[in-house]
C-alpha positions in Angstrom: 2.3 7.1 2.0 2.7 3.3 2.7 1.8 1.3 -0.3 -0.3 -1.9 -0.4 2.4 -4.4 0.4 3.1 -2.5 3.7 -0.5 -2.8 4.9 -0.7 -6.5 4.1 2.6 -6.9 6.2 0.9 -5.1 9.0 -2.1 -7.3 8.9 0.1 -10.4 9.2 2.2 -8.8 11.9 -0.9 -8.0 14.0 -2.2 -11.5 13.3 1.1 -13.2 14.4 1.4 -11.3 17.5 -2.3 -11.0 18.8 -4.7 -13.4 16.8 -6.7 -15.4 19.3 -5.7 -13.3 22.2 -7.8 -11.0 24.4 -6.0 -7.7 24.1 -6.1 -4.5 25.9 -6.8 -1.5 23.6 -6.4 2.1 24.8 -6.2 5.6 23.3 -3.6 7.6 25.4 -4.0 10.5 23.1 -7.7 10.3 23.7 -8.9 10.7 20.1 -10.0 7.1 19.9 -11.0 6.7 23.6 -14.6 5.6 22.8 -13.7 3.1 20.2 -10.8 1.8 22.3 -13.3 1.2 25.3 -15.4 -0.9 23.2 -12.6 -3.1 22.0 -10.8 -3.3 25.2 -10.6 -6.9 26.5 -12.0 -8.5 23.3 -10.3 -11.3 21.3 -8.6 -10.3 18.0 -10.2 -12.9 15.7 -8.7 -12.0 12.3 -6.9 -9.4 10.4 -7.6 -8.2 6.9 -6.0 -5.7 4.5 -7.4 -4.1 1.2 -5.4 -1.7 -0.7 -4.2 0.9 1.8 -6.8 -0.1 4.4 -6.1 -2.2 7.4 -8.9 -4.0 9.3 -8.6 -5.6 12.7 -11.5 -8.0 13.5 -12.6 -8.5 17.1 -15.3 -10.5 18.6 -19.0 -9.6 18.1 -18.0 -8.5 14.5 -16.2 -5.2 15.7 -13.8 -4.0 13.2 -10.9 -1.5 13.8 -10.4 0.3 10.5 -7.0 2.1 10.1 -5.9 4.2 7.1 -2.3 5.4 7.7 -2.4 8.3 5.2 0.8 10.2 4.7 2.0 10.2 8.3 0.6 7.3 10.1 2.9 4.6 11.6 2.5 1.3 13.6 5.4 0.4 15.9 5.7 -3.0 17.6 7.5 -4.2 20.6 7.6 -6.6 23.6 5.8 -6.1 26.9 6.1 -4.1 29.1 5.2 -1.3 26.7 7.0 2.0 27.4 5.1 4.9 29.0 2.9 6.5 26.3 4.4 9.7 24.8 3.1 12.2 22.3 0.2 11.7 20.2 -0.4 8.0 20.6 -3.7 7.4 19.0 -4.2 3.6 19.8 -2.3 1.0 21.7 -3.0 -2.7 21.4 -1.3 -4.9 24.0 -1.6 -8.7 24.8 0.3 -12.0 24.4 3.6 -10.3 25.3 3.5 -7.8 22.5 2.2 -4.3 22.1 1.5 -2.2 18.8 1.2 1.6 18.9 -0.5 3.7 16.3 0.4 7.4 15.6 -0.5 9.9 13.0 -3.2 8.0 11.0 -5.7 9.5 8.8 -8.4 7.1 10.0 -8.7 5.2 13.2 -12.3 4.1 13.8 -14.6 1.4 14.7 -16.7 0.1 11.9 -19.4 -2.6 11.5 -19.2 -5.4 8.8 -21.5 -3.5 6.6 -19.3 -0.3 6.8 -16.2 -2.5 6.1 -17.9 -3.8 3.0 -18.9 -0.3 1.7 -15.3 0.8 2.2 -14.0 -2.1 0.1 -16.7 -1.5 -2.5 -15.3 1.9 -3.2 -11.9 0.4 -4.1 -10.6 -1.2 -7.2 -9.1 -4.7 -7.2 -6.2 -5.3 -4.9 -3.4 -7.3 -6.7 -2.5 -8.8 -3.3 -5.8 -10.1 -2.4 -6.5 -13.9 -3.1 -7.5 -14.3 -6.7 -8.0 -10.7 -7.5 -10.4 -9.8 -10.4 -8.7 -7.3 -12.8 -12.0 -6.8 -14.8 -13.2 -3.8 -12.7 -9.8 -2.0 -13.3 -9.8 -2.7 -17.0 -13.4 -1.4 -17.2 -12.5 1.9 -15.6 -9.2 2.3 -17.5 -10.4 1.3 -20.9 -13.3 3.9 -20.8 -11.3 6.8 -19.4 -9.5 9.6 -21.2 -7.4 10.4 -18.0 -3.8 9.7 -18.2 -2.9 6.1 -17.2 -0.3 7.7 -14.7 -3.2 9.5 -12.8 -5.5 6.4 -13.1 -3.0 4.2 -11.3 -3.0 6.6 -8.3 -6.8 6.4 -8.1 -7.7 3.8 -5.5 -11.0 3.2 -7.2 -9.2 1.8 -10.2 -6.6 -0.2 -8.5 -6.2 -0.6 -4.7 -2.9 -0.4 -3.1 -0.7 1.3 -5.9 1.1 4.3 -4.7 3.8 6.6 -6.3 6.5 4.2 -6.5 4.6 1.2 -7.9 3.0 3.6 -10.4 6.4 4.9 -11.7 8.1 1.6 -11.7 5.3 -0.6 -13.3 4.8 1.9 -16.0 8.5 2.0 -16.8 8.7 -1.8 -16.9 5.9 -1.9 -19.3 7.3 0.8 -21.3 4.1 2.7 -21.2 3.9 6.5 -21.2 2.3 7.7 -18.1 0.6 10.4 -20.2 -1.3 8.1 -22.4 -5.0 8.2 -21.9 -6.4 4.9 -20.3 -8.7 4.2 -23.4 -5.7 4.0 -25.7 -4.1 1.2 -23.7 -4.8 -2.2 -25.4 -6.0 -5.2 -23.5 -2.7 -7.1 -24.0 -0.8 -4.2 -22.5 -3.2 -4.0 -19.7 -2.9 -7.7 -18.9 0.9 -7.6 -19.0 0.9 -4.6 -16.8 -1.5 -6.2 -14.2 0.5 -9.5 -14.2 3.7 -7.6 -13.5 2.1 -5.4 -10.9 1.0 -8.4 -9.0 4.5 -9.9 -9.3 6.3 -6.8 -8.0 3.8 -6.1 -5.2 4.1 -9.8 -4.0 7.8 -9.4 -4.0 7.5 -6.3 -1.8 5.1 -8.3 0.5 7.7 -11.0 1.0 10.6 -8.7 1.5 9.2 -5.6 3.0 10.8 -3.2 0.5 10.1 -2.3 -3.1 12.8 -3.6 -5.6 11.8 -3.4 -9.2 15.0 -3.6 -11.1 16.5 -6.8 -12.7 20.0 -7.9 -11.8 21.6 -6.8 -15.2 20.5 -3.3 -14.4 22.2 -3.1 -10.9 25.7 -1.9 -10.1 26.6 -5.0 -8.2 25.4 -8.5 -7.2 24.2 -9.6 -3.8 21.7 -7.6 -1.6 20.1 -4.8 -3.6 21.3 -1.4 -2.4 18.6 1.3 -2.3 20.2 3.2 -5.1 19.8 0.1 -7.3 16.3 -0.7 -6.3 14.3 1.4 -8.8 14.4 2.2 -12.5 12.9 5.8 -12.4 11.5 6.5 -9.0 13.4 9.5 -7.4 16.1 9.2 -10.3 15.2 12.6 -11.8 18.1 13.7 -14.0 20.0 10.5 -13.7 20.4 8.2 -16.8 17.9 5.7 -17.5 19.2 2.3 -16.6 18.0 1.0 -20.1 18.9 3.7 -22.6 20.8 6.4 -20.8 18.2 9.2 -21.3 18.0 11.5 -18.2 14.9 10.4 -16.1 12.3 13.2 -16.1 9.8 14.3 -13.5 6.7 16.4 -13.0 3.7 16.5 -10.7 0.8 14.2 -11.6 -2.2 13.4 -9.3 -0.4 15.5 -6.5 2.8 13.5 -6.5 6.1 13.6 -8.3 5.9 11.4 -11.3 9.1 9.9 -12.8 9.6 8.4 -16.2 12.1 7.9 -19.1 11.1 10.2 -22.1 12.7 7.7 -24.5 11.8 4.2 -23.1 8.2 5.6 -22.4 7.6 7.7 -25.3 4.3 8.2 -27.0 
């Protein structure tokens, strides 16, 4: 599933291509035909992202809400757009560009009130302007649930997925099995600050790179095999101590951690 930095990049991409433009909106597949008809010909006034939720704001306070889920994708290109093929849920076109949406979990028209309700269900998003970590701390510090599971709960922190969970916990040297209520405030503050840093780096570059230069096999552009400390490195030596990276399922996804660096 795309993580928060990807959704924020998508918001920027839509804004750069279509903002201030009257666009055509269609649903070749037909599943969003009613909503597309209400947006067709309207001006895209603004874009917004909160966690893993993308919002496109049109005139008369009409918002297109998209959650990509596990299989959703946006593809962009220059007009003329190709003939629609397959399960093309939504196409936005105008100003010389098009954007095609396929496979999304949610593609719906929402009101400003409904948009606010969606956001109210979410924890703070580290990529929002001046995010407030207090709601996340309040949830985490009262919970007996493992922190590795809490970080995957969008009601605790919005935008964190499996990669950021594994990597941020390793960088903080926190065991993913520690109950949230055992994490001290200084540990939480350090983790929150680091999470914001790595997510902003992902927003800038379009990829998740969490390793520091001394822990990579070579200098220059970071190769994918050098990008992470523990994510998808089960059985390989920890970059810090050499202990084989472990894995097991937590919160429905494969968790990766170093049993030595993240003991306790």
